[in-house]
C-alpha positions in Angstrom: -18.8 -10.4 -3.1 -19.1 -13.9 -3.4 -20.1 -16.0 -0.1 -16.9 -18.2 -0.7 -14.3 -15.5 -0.7 -12.9 -13.0 1.4 -11.7 -9.6 1.0 -9.8 -6.7 2.9 -12.0 -4.1 4.7 -10.2 -0.7 5.2 -11.9 1.8 7.5 -11.9 5.2 7.0 -13.6 8.2 8.5 -15.7 9.7 5.7 -13.1 9.2 3.0 -14.3 5.8 1.5 -15.2 6.9 -1.8 -12.3 9.5 -2.1 -9.7 6.7 -1.1 -11.3 4.2 -3.3 -10.9 6.4 -6.2 -7.4 7.2 -5.3 -6.5 3.6 -5.0 -8.2 2.9 -8.5 -6.0 5.8 -10.1 -2.9 4.4 -8.8 -2.9 0.7 -9.6 -3.6 -0.9 -13.0 -6.3 -3.5 -13.5 -8.5 -1.6 -11.2 -12.0 -0.5 -10.6 -14.9 0.7 -8.5 -17.7 -1.8 -7.6 -20.8 -1.2 -6.0 -21.5 1.8 -3.6 -23.6 1.2 -0.6 -25.3 3.9 1.1 -26.5 4.6 4.6 -30.1 4.9 5.1 -32.8 6.3 7.8 -31.3 3.3 10.2 -27.9 5.1 10.4 -25.5 5.3 11.8 -24.1 7.6 9.2 -26.6 10.5 7.7 -29.1 8.7 5.4 -27.9 8.9 1.6 -24.0 9.2 2.7 -21.6 6.4 1.6 -21.2 3.7 3.9 -19.0 1.4 1.8 -17.4 1.3 -1.6 -16.4 -2.3 -3.3 -13.3 -1.7 -5.3 -10.3 -3.7 -6.9 -6.8 -2.5 -7.2 -4.2 -4.3 -8.8 -6.7 -7.2 -9.2 -7.1 -7.4 -5.4 -10.5 -7.1 -4.0 -11.2 -4.4 -1.2 -14.1 -2.8 0.6 -13.7 1.0 1.8 -16.2 1.5 4.8 -17.0 4.8 6.3 -17.0 3.5 9.9 -16.2 6.7 11.9 -13.0 8.0 13.8 -12.8 5.1 16.2 -10.2 3.2 14.5 -7.3 4.4 12.4 -4.6 2.5 10.4 -1.4 1.3 11.9 2.1 -0.1 10.7 1.0 -3.5 12.2 -0.7 -3.9 8.8 0.9 -3.0 5.5 0.5 -3.6 1.9 3.7 -4.7 0.0 4.1 -3.7 -3.6 6.7 -5.7 -5.4 8.4 -3.9 -8.1 10.9 -5.0 -11.0 12.8 -1.9 -11.3 13.4 1.6 -10.4 10.8 3.0 -12.3 8.1 0.9 -10.8 9.4 2.0 -7.2 9.6 5.5 -8.4 6.0 5.6 -9.6 4.5 4.0 -6.7 6.7 6.0 -4.0 5.5 9.1 -5.8 1.9 8.4 -6.3 1.6 6.9 -2.8 3.3 9.7 -0.9 1.9 12.7 -2.7 -0.8 14.9 -1.1 0.0 14.5 2.5 1.8 10.9 2.5 4.8 10.3 4.5 8.0 8.5 3.4 9.6 5.9 5.8 12.8 4.0 6.1 13.7 0.9 4.0 11.0 1.3 1.4 8.0 1.7 3.9 5.5 4.8 3.5 2.1 6.0 4.6 -0.1 7.2 2.1 -2.5 10.3 2.6 -5.0 8.1 4.6 -2.3 6.6 6.9 -2.3 3.1 5.2 1.1 1.8 5.4 2.8 0.4 2.1 6.1 -1.3 1.6 7.4 -0.3 -2.0 10.0 -3.3 -2.3 12.4 -4.2 -5.0 11.3 -7.8 -6.2 14.8 -9.4 -5.9 15.2 -8.1 -2.4 14.3 -11.1 -0.4 16.9 -13.0 -2.6 19.4 -10.7 -2.0 19.0 -10.7 1.9 18.4 -13.9 1.8 21.5 -15.3 0.1 23.5 -18.0 1.7 26.8 -16.0 1.1 26.3 -14.0 4.6 28.7 -11.2 3.4 26.5 -10.4 0.6 23.2 -10.6 2.2 24.8 -8.4 4.9 26.1 -5.5 2.7 22.7 -5.5 0.9 20.8 -5.5 4.3 23.0 -2.7 5.7 22.5 -0.5 2.4 18.6 -1.3 2.6 18.5 -0.2 6.4 20.1 3.3 5.5 17.5 3.8 2.5 14.1 5.5 2.6 12.7 4.9 -1.0 14.7 1.9 -2.3 17.6 2.4 -4.6 17.8 -0.7 -6.9 21.2 0.3 -8.3 22.6 0.6 -4.7 21.1 -2.3 -3.6 22.7 -4.3 -6.5 26.1 -2.5 -5.9 25.9 -3.5 -2.4 25.2 -7.1 -3.1 27.9 -7.3 -5.7 30.6 -5.5 -3.1 31.0 -2.7 -5.3 
């Protein structure tokens, strides 16, 4: 990491390396960077993973084994803008597998409890259309979905 930048630090309870490897496997343009280990000064056991730097889809992160004191909540989430249904299906499946939880309106939690929004990249334009009937139909359709259905959103927008 450089002194002039910033990165997102994700707090885990002993799963930092596992989580970093998972995210790197899900996203393109991803890699594991440096791995820092606790030494005799603690607070973790000497030699155990303290932090893992990783890049997921070009974004830099640090996964920290900080302990059980803090957990993720929906107050912070990551958005994945998808061009089509195949991309939505891919991220939805990967991020909900092995203990993840689907949620409403394109939201989900992955197996670590981190919240994601798997979003159709045109959704903001559709629900923000100046034609309030189109926008309302699209919003109503989205509100009834878990994983977003691109075809259904486009049909709602078109009034079909």
